[in-house]
C-alpha positions as CSV (number, residue, x, y, z in Angstrom):
1,M,-8.0,151.6,-43.9
2,V,-6.3,149.3,-46.4
3,V,-8.6,146.7,-48.0
4,L,-6.9,143.7,-49.6
5,K,-8.8,141.9,-52.3
6,R,-8.7,138.2,-52.8
7,K,-6.5,138.5,-55.9
8,Q,-4.0,140.7,-54.1
9,I,-3.7,138.2,-51.2
10,L,-3.4,135.3,-53.7
11,I,-0.6,137.1,-55.6
12,A,1.2,138.0,-52.4
13,G,1.0,134.4,-51.3
14,I,2.4,133.1,-54.6
15,A,5.2,135.7,-54.6
16,A,6.1,134.4,-51.1
17,L,6.2,130.8,-52.4
18,V,8.4,131.8,-55.3
19,A,10.7,133.7,-52.9
20,I,10.9,130.6,-50.6
21,A,11.6,128.3,-53.6
22,G,14.3,130.6,-54.8
23,Y,15.9,130.7,-51.3
24,L,15.8,126.9,-51.0
25,N,17.2,126.4,-54.4
26,F,20.1,128.8,-53.6
27,S,20.8,127.2,-50.3
28,Y,20.7,123.6,-51.7
29,G,22.8,124.6,-54.6
30,E,25.7,125.6,-52.3
31,S,25.6,122.4,-50.3
32,E,28.3,119.8,-50.9
33,T,27.6,116.2,-51.7
34,A,30.0,113.3,-51.4
35,G,30.9,111.8,-54.7
36,T,32.8,112.1,-58.0
37,E,32.1,114.6,-60.8
38,L,32.0,113.2,-64.3
39,G,31.4,116.1,-66.7
40,E,27.9,117.4,-66.0
41,V,26.9,114.3,-63.9
42,K,27.7,114.1,-60.3
43,L,27.6,110.6,-58.7
44,V,26.7,110.7,-55.0
45,S,26.8,108.2,-52.3
46,S,23.6,106.8,-50.8
47,D,24.0,108.2,-47.3
48,S,21.1,109.3,-45.0
49,A,21.7,113.0,-45.8
50,S,21.0,112.5,-49.5
51,E,17.9,110.5,-48.7
52,A,16.6,113.3,-46.5
53,D,17.3,115.7,-49.3
54,F,15.0,113.7,-51.6
55,F,12.0,114.9,-49.8
56,S,13.2,118.5,-49.6
57,E,14.1,118.5,-53.2
58,A,10.8,116.9,-54.2
59,R,8.9,119.6,-52.4
60,L,11.0,122.3,-53.9
61,E,10.6,120.9,-57.4
62,R,6.8,120.7,-56.9
63,E,6.6,124.3,-55.7
64,I,8.8,125.5,-58.6
65,G,6.6,123.8,-61.1
66,R,3.5,125.3,-59.5
67,S,5.1,128.7,-59.4
68,Q,5.8,128.5,-63.1
69,S,2.3,127.4,-63.8
70,V,1.0,130.4,-61.8
71,A,3.3,132.8,-63.6
72,S,1.9,131.5,-66.9
73,L,-1.7,131.9,-65.7
74,Q,-0.9,135.4,-64.4
75,S,0.4,136.4,-67.8
76,I,-2.8,135.1,-69.4
77,A,-4.9,137.0,-66.9
78,R,-3.0,140.2,-67.5
79,D,-3.0,140.0,-71.3
80,A,-5.2,142.7,-72.7
81,S,-6.3,140.3,-75.5
82,T,-7.6,137.7,-73.1
83,S,-11.4,137.5,-72.9
84,E,-13.2,137.9,-69.6
85,T,-14.0,134.2,-69.6
86,G,-10.3,133.3,-70.2
87,R,-9.2,135.7,-67.5
88,A,-11.7,134.2,-65.0
89,A,-10.6,130.7,-65.9
90,A,-6.9,131.6,-65.3
91,E,-7.7,133.2,-62.0
92,A,-9.8,130.2,-60.9
93,E,-6.9,127.9,-61.9
94,M,-4.5,130.0,-59.8
95,V,-6.8,129.7,-56.8
96,E,-7.0,125.9,-57.3
97,L,-3.2,125.6,-57.5
98,T,-2.9,127.5,-54.3
99,R,-5.5,125.3,-52.6
100,L,-3.8,122.2,-53.8
101,S,-0.4,123.4,-52.5
102,E,-2.0,124.2,-49.1
103,T,-3.7,120.8,-49.0
104,E,-0.5,118.9,-49.8
105,S,1.4,120.8,-47.1
106,T,-1.3,120.1,-44.6
107,I,-1.4,116.4,-45.4
108,E,2.4,116.2,-45.1
109,S,2.4,117.8,-41.7
110,I,-0.4,115.5,-40.4
111,I,1.4,112.4,-41.7
112,C,4.6,113.5,-39.9
113,A,2.6,114.2,-36.8
114,K,1.2,110.6,-36.9
115,G,4.8,109.3,-36.5
116,F,6.2,109.0,-40.0
117,E,9.6,110.5,-40.6
118,D,8.8,112.4,-43.8
119,A,6.3,112.5,-46.6
120,V,5.7,114.2,-50.0
121,I,2.2,114.5,-51.4
122,Y,1.2,115.1,-55.0
123,I,-2.4,115.9,-55.8
124,S,-3.3,116.0,-59.5
125,E,-6.5,115.3,-61.5
126,G,-8.4,113.8,-58.6
127,K,-5.6,111.4,-57.7
128,V,-3.0,111.4,-54.9
129,T,0.5,110.0,-54.7
130,A,2.0,109.9,-51.3
131,I,5.7,109.2,-50.9
132,I,6.4,108.1,-47.4
133,K,9.8,107.7,-45.8
134,A,9.7,104.3,-44.3
135,E,11.5,101.0,-44.3
136,K,8.3,99.0,-44.5
137,L,4.7,100.2,-44.2
138,E,2.4,97.9,-42.4
139,S,-1.3,97.7,-43.3
140,E,-2.1,99.9,-40.2
141,D,0.3,102.5,-41.4
142,V,-1.3,102.5,-44.9
143,A,-4.7,102.8,-43.3
144,K,-3.6,105.9,-41.3
145,I,-2.2,107.5,-44.4
146,V,-5.2,106.8,-46.5
147,D,-7.5,108.1,-43.7
148,V,-5.6,111.4,-43.5
149,I,-5.6,111.9,-47.3
150,T,-9.3,111.0,-47.7
151,T,-10.3,113.3,-44.8
152,Q,-8.3,116.2,-46.2
153,T,-9.2,115.8,-49.9
154,G,-12.4,113.7,-50.2
155,I,-10.5,111.6,-52.8
156,P,-11.5,107.9,-52.5
157,A,-8.9,105.3,-51.4
158,A,-8.9,103.7,-54.9
159,D,-7.3,106.9,-56.2
160,I,-4.6,107.1,-53.7
161,N,-1.1,105.6,-54.4
162,I,1.3,105.2,-51.5
163,V,5.0,104.7,-52.2
164,E,7.6,103.7,-49.7
165,A,11.0,105.5,-49.9
166,Q,13.9,104.5,-47.8
């Protein structure tokens, strides 16, 4: 019988996130956008497809950043010169990053289930930024979003920033 330890499951999950991020980066890299190229800069029109891509790209960038952080923490944890305390701190930070990623994904799903078209959530240092795809958020909408975030994270409403993206 194979017994998987917590670290092995965590590393497998992180490897899966890195693979998904790589695939998404590759698939978005091949997509065409309307516009004119000027050297290294590409000007694109503001159509609905590029607006929808903002949310996908924001999620991808968030996951790439987290994957890079986890890779750095893994190298610290594997380094023979790292103390046991340092190794334990690196492993705890990896677990926290994984927890934050899962929480952000859960919140995004719940917000979309509440009738919003799309959302990207960033949790950092006890604060939350929620970018919601909406023309105009009414006070009822903001209350729904804040309720979801506080329920899932325990972070008070004063530390939640909600941004409308069209």
